[in-house]
N, C-alpha and C positions, 0 to 999 in steps of 0.2 A: 555608453552602454556597449557591452561586448557583442560581437557578431554571433548570432545563433547558428550553430552548425546543423546541417541536415541530419535527421534522426529517423531510423527505421525501427518500428515496433514489431517484434516477432515473438513466437513462443519461446519459452525458456526450456533449454535442453540440459540434460545431465552434465554435459561438458561445460556449461556456463556456471555451474554451481560454485566452483572455486572463486570466481570473481564475485558472485552473489554473496558468498561468505565473507569475502574481504570488505565489500561495501557495507554489509550489515554490521560486521565487526567494528568498523570505523564508527558507525552511529552508536553502537553499544558503548564504546569506550569514550566517546567525545560528546555525546548529546543526551538529551532527555526525551526524545521522541519515542524511545523504547525504554521500558523499565528493566530490561535485562541488565545485569551487572557484569557478566562475563560473556564474551563472544562465544556463541556455539561453534563447535568444531564442524568440519566438513561433513562428517557422518550424520550429525544432527540436522544440519541444513538439508542434506539429501533426504533424510526421513521426512522432514517437514514438506519439502517439495513433492515427494512421492505421495504423501497423503492428499495433497491438492490435485495433482495431475491424474491420480488414479480415479478420482471422482469426476474428472473432466471439468473441473472448475478452472477459471482462467489464471494463468501464470505467465507473465510476459517480461521480456527484457527489452531495453533500448540499446541500439548499436548505431555507430556511424556507418553510412552506406559503403564506405571504402574499406571497412574492416568489421565484418559481421561477427568475428570472434571476440570483439571487444564489447564489454558490458558497461553502459553508462548509467544504468539504473535498472530496477526491477519493481514489479507490482504484481499483486495476486489478490484473490478473494477466496474466502472459505465460509461455509455456512456459519451463521452467527452462533448457534448452539446446536449440539448434536441431539436434537429432538425433532420428531417429524413435523411438528407444528411450525418450526422455523425453516422449513425446506426452501422457502422463497425469499429469505432474508440473509444477506451476506455482509460480512465484515471485510473491508478493503484495507490493504496496506501498500505503501509506496515508499521507496527509498532511492535516492540518487547518489551516484558516486561523488566523493568530495570534489573532484575536478569537474563535475558536471552540474553543480548546483546552480539554480536560476538560469538554466539554459534551455528550458522547455521540456526536458525528458520526463520529469515527474507528471506534468499535465498530460502529455501524450500517452504515457503509460496508464495513468488513472482513467483517462477517457476510453482507452481500449478495453480495460477491464470492465468499465461500466457498460460499454456497448456489448461485450460478450455476455455479461450477466443478463442484460435486457433481451438479447437474442435467445438466451436459454430459458426465458420465462421468469426470471427473478423479479420481485416486486420492490424490494427495499435494499438500499446499500447503507451501511453504517460505517462510521469512522470513529475510532477511539484514539484520540490524539494525546500523546503524552506531553504534559506540561502546558498549562494554560497560557504560557508566554511564548509558545511555539508559533509565532505569527506567520512564518512561511508556510507551514503545513495547514494551519487554519485558513489562511488566505487562498491556498491552492484548492482546498476542498470547497470553499465558498465560491470561488470562481467557476467551479464545475457544478454548481447548483446544490451543494450540500447546505443544509440549514442547521444552525446551532439548536440543539434540543436539551442540552444540560451539561452539568459539570459534576464530577465526583471529586470532592475537595479533599486534599491531603491524603490520598490513598497510596502513594508510593514515596519512597525516599531514595535519593540518588545524589551523589556529590555533596552530601551533607545538607540537602534541602528537601523539605516536604513538597511533593508535586501533586498537581491536580491532573485529572483526565478530562478532556473536552469531548463531548459526544456530539457528533454531527450526523445528519441523516438526509438521504436523497431518495425520493420515489423514482422508480424506473418505469412507471406506467403513466400514460397520458390521462388527464382528466381526474375525476374523483376516485381515489383508490377504493373507497367503500363500494363503488358500483361495479368493480371488476371481479 
């Protein structure tokens, strides 16, 4: 088993977005965790980042302590849907650099996003995981307390395959959510 390197989780800044774009682009081109077929350019990644941080929603990157300019992965959350009734329900996303897979960055990033959401009064976190065979992402979310709540069958096609979306959910409040 490889030695896990120390990792710092910090806010994502605009100067990090080129590396974020490269990481995400890798996943678009090689994986089924996202259903995008072409990597978004830096301007699009910047627009997406801006929409999250302007609302003060969490957007974090992982870096090694000896080089804070290096991005090992990123994670963020955005309101599930743009309707007032969903104001306390967020969709989370997490991606690790190909050189950082299975080294702990994803779990640390997602945990930080969940903590920030909870501190901001969010109630529910949702994950929509591309490809029901994406064991690494499903396992990561389960390890952090997400529960399987359903599957959307055959809703996307990529690399010549029809793909499912696994839906997982985690409550961010203690006790019975109906009582809060």
